[in-house]
C-alpha positions in Angstrom: -28.7 32.8 -63.3 -32.0 33.8 -61.0 -34.4 31.6 -59.8 -38.1 32.5 -58.6 -39.2 31.8 -55.5 -40.8 28.5 -55.9 -37.3 27.2 -57.2 -35.5 28.9 -54.3 -37.8 27.3 -51.7 -37.4 23.8 -53.6 -33.7 24.2 -53.5 -33.5 24.8 -49.6 -36.1 22.0 -48.9 -33.6 19.7 -51.0 -30.5 20.8 -49.0 -32.6 20.3 -45.5 -33.7 16.8 -46.7 -30.4 15.8 -47.2 -29.1 17.1 -43.6 -32.3 14.9 -42.2 -34.0 18.3 -40.9 -37.1 18.4 -43.3 -39.1 16.4 -40.8 -38.2 18.6 -37.9 -38.6 21.9 -40.1 -41.9 20.8 -41.2 -43.9 19.4 -38.3 -46.7 21.4 -36.6 -46.5 22.7 -33.2 -49.5 20.2 -32.3 -47.8 17.0 -34.0 -44.9 17.8 -31.9 -46.7 18.1 -28.8 -48.2 14.8 -29.5 -44.7 13.3 -29.5 -43.5 14.3 -26.1 -45.6 12.8 -23.4 -44.8 14.0 -20.0 -45.7 11.3 -18.1 -43.7 9.0 -19.9 -40.8 11.7 -19.4 -41.7 11.3 -15.6 -41.5 7.4 -15.7 -38.4 7.4 -17.5 -37.0 9.6 -15.1 -38.0 7.7 -12.2 -36.6 4.5 -13.2 -33.0 6.1 -14.1 -33.2 7.8 -10.5 -33.8 4.3 -8.9 -31.3 2.5 -10.9 -28.6 5.1 -10.1 -29.0 4.9 -6.3 -29.0 1.2 -6.5 -26.0 1.6 -8.5 -24.5 3.7 -5.8 -25.6 1.6 -3.3 -23.5 -1.5 -4.7 -20.5 1.0 -5.3 -20.6 2.0 -1.6 -20.8 -1.5 -0.2 -17.9 -2.9 -2.5 -15.8 0.6 -1.0 -16.6 -0.2 2.6 -15.7 -4.2 2.2 -12.3 -2.9 0.2 -11.5 -0.5 3.1 -12.3 -2.9 5.7 -9.8 -5.5 3.9 -7.0 -2.5 3.7 -7.7 -2.1 7.8 -7.2 -5.9 8.5 -4.0 -5.9 6.6 -2.4 -2.7 8.4 -3.4 -3.9 11.8 -0.9 -6.7 11.4 1.4 -3.9 12.5 1.0 -4.7 16.3 1.9 -8.6 15.4 4.7 -7.5 13.8 6.0 -5.3 16.6 5.9 -8.0 18.7 7.8 -10.0 16.4 10.6 -7.3 16.1 10.6 -6.9 20.0 10.9 -10.7 20.6 14.2 -11.8 21.4 13.7 -15.1 20.0 12.5 -14.0 16.5 14.7 -13.7 13.4 13.9 -12.3 10.2 13.4 -15.4 7.6 16.3 -15.7 5.0 15.6 -14.6 1.2 15.0 -11.9 -1.1 11.3 -12.4 -1.2 9.7 -13.0 2.3 6.2 -13.1 3.7 6.0 -12.3 7.2 2.3 -12.7 8.5 0.8 -12.0 5.0 2.7 -9.3 4.2 5.3 -9.2 1.6 9.0 -8.0 1.9 11.7 -7.7 -0.5 15.0 -7.6 1.1 18.4 -7.1 -1.2 21.1 -9.7 -1.1 23.9 -8.8 1.3 21.5 -7.1 3.8 22.1 -8.0 7.4 19.5 -8.7 10.0 19.2 -5.1 11.5 18.8 -3.9 7.9 15.9 -6.1 7.3 14.6 -4.9 10.9 14.5 -1.3 9.9 12.7 -2.0 6.7 10.0 -3.9 8.5 10.0 -1.0 10.9 9.8 1.5 8.0 6.5 -1.0 7.0 5.1 -0.6 10.7 5.4 3.1 10.6 3.7 3.4 7.2 0.7 0.8 8.4 0.4 3.3 11.3 -0.2 6.5 9.3 -2.6 4.3 6.6 -4.8 3.1 9.5 -5.8 6.8 10.6 -6.5 7.6 7.1 -8.7 4.2 6.2 -10.4 4.7 9.7 -11.5 8.1 8.6 -12.3 7.2 5.4 -14.4 4.1 6.5 -16.4 6.7 8.9 -17.1 8.9 5.9 -18.3 5.9 3.6 -20.4 4.5 6.0 -22.3 8.0 6.7 -22.7 8.4 3.1 -24.1 4.9 2.6 -26.8 5.9 5.3 -27.7 9.1 3.6 -28.1 7.2 0.3 -30.4 4.4 1.7 -32.3 7.0 3.3 -32.6 9.0 0.4 -30.9 12.1 1.8 -28.0 11.9 -0.7 -28.4 13.3 -4.0 -27.3 11.2 -6.6 -26.2 12.3 -10.1 -28.6 10.6 -13.0 -26.7 9.4 -15.9 -28.8 10.6 -18.8 -28.5 9.1 -22.5 -26.2 10.8 -24.6 -27.1 13.3 -27.1 -26.0 13.4 -30.7 -24.5 16.6 -32.1 -25.5 17.3 -35.5 -22.7 16.8 -37.9 -22.6 20.4 -38.9 -21.8 21.2 -35.3 -18.6 19.2 -35.2 -15.7 21.0 -34.6 -12.4 19.6 -34.0 -10.8 20.8 -31.0 -7.3 21.2 -30.6 -5.7 19.2 -27.7 -2.4 20.1 -25.7 0.6 17.8 -26.7 1.5 15.5 -24.2 5.0 16.6 -24.2 3.7 20.0 -23.2 1.8 18.5 -20.3 4.6 16.4 -19.1 5.9 18.1 -15.9 9.6 17.0 -15.0 11.5 18.1 -12.2 15.4 18.5 -13.3 18.5 18.4 -11.6 22.3 18.0 -11.7 24.6 16.8 -9.4 27.8 18.6 -8.5 29.8 16.6 -11.1 27.4 18.0 -13.9 25.5 14.6 -14.1 21.7 15.5 -15.0 18.6 13.5 -13.5 14.8 14.2 -13.8 11.8 13.1 -11.9 8.2 12.6 -13.5 5.7 14.5 -11.5 3.0 12.6 -13.1 1.9 9.3 -15.0 2.3 11.5 -18.3 5.3 13.1 -17.3 6.9 9.4 -16.4 5.8 8.2 -20.1 7.8 11.3 -21.5 10.6 10.8 -19.1 11.3 7.2 -20.3 10.4 7.5 -24.2 11.7 11.3 -24.9 13.9 12.5 -22.4 16.0 9.7 -21.6 18.5 7.5 -23.7 18.2 3.7 -23.7 21.6 3.5 -21.8 20.2 5.7 -19.1 19.4 4.4 -15.4 15.9 4.3 -14.2 15.1 4.0 -10.3 11.8 3.6 -8.5 11.4 3.0 -4.6 10.8 -0.9 -4.5 7.8 -2.0 -2.8 6.1 1.3 -2.5 3.5 3.5 -5.4 6.6 5.6 -6.2 7.7 8.5 -9.0 10.1 7.5 -11.6 13.8 9.0 -11.7 16.2 8.6 -14.6 19.9 9.5 -14.2 22.0 10.3 -17.4 24.5 7.7 -16.5 25.2 4.3 -18.0 26.5 2.5 -14.8 25.9 2.5 -11.3 29.6 2.9 -11.1 29.5 6.4 -12.3 27.2 7.3 -9.2 28.9 7.7 -5.8 27.4 6.7 -2.4 26.2 10.1 -1.9 24.7 10.7 -5.3 22.5 7.4 -4.5 21.4 8.9 -1.4 20.4 12.0 -3.1 18.3 9.9 -5.8 16.4 7.9 -2.9 15.7 11.2 -1.2 14.5 13.0 -4.1 12.3 9.6 -4.8 10.9 9.8 -1.5 10.1 13.5 -1.4 8.5 13.6 -4.7 6.7 10.2 -3.9 5.0 11.4 -0.7 7.1 8.6 1.1 8.4 9.0 4.6 11.1 6.2 4.7 14.7 6.6 6.3 16.2 3.9 4.3 14.3 3.8 0.9 14.7 0.3 -0.8 15.6 1.2 -4.6 15.2 -0.8 -7.8 17.0 0.1 -11.0 17.6 -1.0 -14.7 18.5 0.5 -17.8 15.9 2.3 -19.8 16.3 -0.1 -22.5 15.1 -3.0 -20.1 11.7 -1.1 -19.8 8.5 -1.5 -21.7 5.4 1.0 -21.7 2.1 -1.0 -20.3 -0.5 -0.7 -23.1 -3.4 1.7 -22.0 -1.8 2.3 -18.5 0.0 5.8 -18.3 3.2 5.7 -16.8 3.2 2.0 -16.1 6.2 -0.5 -17.2 7.5 -3.7 -17.3 11.1 -4.3 -16.6 13.7 -6.7 -16.8 17.5 -7.0 -15.1 16.6 -5.2 -12.1 19.2 -4.7 -9.5 18.1 -3.6 -5.6 20.2 -1.6 -3.1 18.8 0.2 0.1 20.1 4.2 0.7 19.7 6.6 3.2 17.3 9.8 3.4 19.2 13.0 3.5 17.1 15.9 4.6 19.4 18.2 3.0 19.5 16.7 -0.5 18.4 19.6 -2.1 21.2 21.8 -1.2 23.5 19.3 -2.4 22.5 19.3 -6.0 21.5 22.1 -8.5 18.0 22.7 -9.7 17.7 23.2 -13.4 14.1 23.5 -13.8 10.3 22.1 -13.7 
């Protein structure tokens, strides 16, 4: 069946009306120019710019305050050294100890010198952190000055645009399992273990790679990678295996510890935190302290990355 010109035009117009495009299609150039008011656009843009600058200034004020608070914390290293070098001072008893406002966890059975060693490790970490924080404070204060004086460009967050429904294309997203980057190793006795390189990898490691009875390890008291061993009991691991586990965690967590304190539990005692990649809550955890081995990689087999 054929349509004449008027019928075809009417059919096309009806389709445009359904899509919500008829008004735009039939507007004259004069009507469109009347809708767009350049002065109003400039005023709106100026308001957005002013709002963005104020938002940036508030952010920098908070950032500087946080850096100064962190600096105050790491500056306690000098007083910690004084205590350690004092012949009369002894490390307080207990598993969770607060020394000069700094929290420490000492495994049961750790002697006085073992506890002092952990405090020295914290002092060394504070020294490194102080250098980084002072540099960050200086850079942030300079940025604050530039923003206040109008020298720093501030990004303006424009209102989001609406994409027509006919333009929506379903994008393929990579599978999290494919994105998960694991470092897999094997002890000389054949027992496998793996470390997650990022948060998504830690989730994959716990939920897909591991079995419920496997052992999960983490450096206690530090931001650390997660490590899981294909072993159901700590008795299956030798002291050398445990030193390798601690050394591997220290390496992949970019830490500098001679005696890394570890916490461990079985995977079945872990529970992922909703909305927080890599985050877990745990129960029935136990603690131990191991030695860092410079040659830990030479004592194992690397399966793959």
